[in-house]
N, C-alpha and C positions, 0 to 999 in steps of 0.2 A: 556581438557573439553571445550566444546563451551562457548561463551560468552551469557549472558542473553540479551533479546531484550524487551524493553518497549515501549508501544504506549501510547498516550495521552489516558484519560479516554472516551473521546467523539469520539474516532477513529470509533467505530462500527457504531455510529449515523451517522457520516459524511458519511461513506461509503454507508449506507442505503439510506440517502437523495440523494446522487449522483446517486445511482441506480434507484431511483424513477425518477430523472430529466432525465436520459437517457431513461428509458422506456417511457416516455411522447415524447421524440423525435422520438422514432420509435420501433416498435414491437421487442422484443427479445434483444435490445440493452444493457438494465439493466443487463439481465443475462450474456451478453458478457463481460460487465464492471466487475461484480462480478467474472467472470472467470479469467479475467486479474488480479485482486486484489489477488485472491488465488493463481495464478502462482507466482506473486511477493512475497507474503508472504512465499511461500516454498521456494524460493530463498534466502530471507532475512533470514530465520530460519536456513536454511543449512549453510550459510556463511555470517553472519552478517557484517564482516568487508570487504567484497568484493565491497560494494558501496561506493560512494564518500562522504567524510566528508563535512558536511554542516557548522558545528560549534563545536569544543570540541569534545564530545562524540556523537553528533547529525549527522545521516547520512540520505541519502535518496535514494529512487529508484523510476524512471520514469516507468509509466505503459506502456506497449505496447499497441499501436492504441489508446490511451486516453491521454489527456493532463492533467494527475493527478500524482501528487508525493506522495508517501508514505515517511512521515519523521518519524525516529525512533531513539532511544537513545540505546547505547550498555553501558554496565557495566561490 
């Protein structure tokens, strides 16, 4: 059975604020950012252990085309 993945309670807020910032930088950029987040989340959920260890049970995944890390914990 797969391992559970946990995100910080403010994860959704952080993503929404980043998407707004990218939208202010250029039309459609916020949507592309959100698509990159969704792609990374799918990869994380499919195989949480595939990404590099940050510390202990904390891991991270770099978004494609955006300087943004998704940090998560497995248990």
